C-alpha positions as CSV (number, residue, x, y, z in Angstrom):
1,M,-55.5,120.7,-24.6
2,K,-54.4,120.9,-28.2
3,N,-52.1,123.8,-27.5
4,L,-50.5,122.0,-24.6
5,R,-49.9,118.9,-26.8
6,N,-48.3,121.1,-29.5
7,A,-46.2,122.9,-26.9
8,R,-44.8,119.7,-25.5
9,K,-44.6,117.7,-28.8
10,E,-40.9,118.1,-29.2
11,W,-40.3,117.0,-25.5
12,I,-42.6,114.0,-25.9
13,N,-40.8,112.9,-29.1
14,R,-37.4,113.2,-27.5
15,T,-38.5,111.2,-24.5
16,L,-40.1,108.5,-26.7
17,A,-36.9,108.2,-28.7
18,M,-34.8,107.9,-25.5
19,V,-37.1,105.1,-24.2
20,N,-36.9,103.3,-27.5
21,V,-33.1,103.4,-27.4
22,Q,-33.1,102.1,-23.8
23,K,-35.4,99.2,-24.8
24,K,-33.1,98.4,-27.7
25,N,-30.0,98.5,-25.5
26,L,-31.6,96.3,-22.8
27,K,-32.7,93.8,-25.4
28,A,-29.2,93.7,-26.9
29,I,-27.6,93.2,-23.4
30,K,-30.0,90.6,-22.3
31,G,-29.7,88.8,-25.7
32,Y,-26.0,88.6,-25.2
33,L,-26.4,87.3,-21.7
34,K,-28.9,84.6,-22.9
35,E,-25.9,83.0,-24.6
36,G,-23.8,83.0,-21.4
37,S,-22.1,85.2,-18.9
38,G,-19.9,88.1,-19.8
39,T,-17.9,91.0,-18.4
40,V,-18.9,94.6,-19.0
41,P,-16.2,95.1,-21.6
42,Q,-17.2,91.9,-23.4
43,I,-20.9,93.0,-23.5
44,A,-20.0,96.5,-24.6
45,E,-17.9,95.2,-27.5
46,A,-20.4,92.6,-28.6
47,T,-23.4,95.0,-28.4
48,R,-21.5,98.2,-29.5
49,I,-22.9,100.0,-26.5
50,S,-20.4,102.1,-24.6
51,G,-18.9,100.5,-21.5
52,D,-20.3,103.1,-19.1
53,K,-23.8,102.6,-20.4
54,V,-23.5,98.8,-20.2
55,L,-22.4,99.2,-16.6
56,W,-25.4,101.5,-15.9
57,Y,-27.8,99.0,-17.5
58,I,-26.2,96.0,-15.7
59,A,-26.5,97.9,-12.4
60,A,-30.2,98.5,-13.0
61,L,-30.8,94.9,-14.1
62,K,-29.0,93.7,-11.0
63,K,-31.1,96.0,-8.8
64,Y,-34.2,94.4,-10.1
65,G,-32.9,90.8,-9.9
66,E,-32.7,90.2,-13.6
67,V,-28.9,89.9,-13.7
68,G,-26.5,88.4,-11.1
69,E,-22.7,88.4,-10.7
70,S,-20.9,85.3,-11.6
71,E,-17.2,84.4,-11.1
72,K,-14.5,87.1,-11.5
73,D,-12.6,87.2,-14.8
74,G,-9.4,89.1,-14.2
75,S,-10.4,92.5,-12.8
76,Y,-14.0,92.2,-13.9
77,F,-17.0,90.4,-12.7
78,R,-18.9,88.3,-15.1
79,Y,-22.7,88.8,-15.2
80,M,-25.4,86.4,-16.1
81,L,-29.2,86.5,-16.5
82,T,-31.1,85.1,-13.5
83,E,-34.2,83.1,-13.8
84,R,-36.2,86.3,-13.4
85,G,-34.3,87.9,-16.2
86,L,-35.0,84.9,-18.5
87,V,-38.7,85.0,-17.6
88,E,-39.0,88.8,-18.0
89,D,-37.4,88.6,-21.4
90,S,-39.4,85.6,-22.8
91,G,-42.8,87.3,-22.7
92,D,-44.4,89.4,-25.4
93,H,-44.9,92.4,-23.1
94,E,-42.5,94.9,-24.6
95,D,-45.2,97.7,-24.6
96,S,-46.3,96.9,-21.1
97,S,-42.8,97.4,-19.6
98,S,-42.3,101.0,-20.6
99,E,-40.3,101.8,-17.6
100,A,-37.2,103.7,-18.4
101,V,-34.1,102.3,-16.7
């Protein structure tokens, strides 16, 4: 077992680092949306996360009912947290929600 752990140590560390970045990004996006709705470019600029990644996170949050579309702002939809998104974000369960989006 020790040999297996050592052999996979680098892979495990990379995966944990990736999950931590995802959690940080989700927290930043949801934190922005707590203040009000926003478009993908607005969220990307405010959180300093690339637009393609913000869109990817928004799509995942929308799929799980934590974010919904609001009115259109020019060519972009505005997104806002749903009640579920507010409830999911308010608990102290960061370690229990270790799903990678």
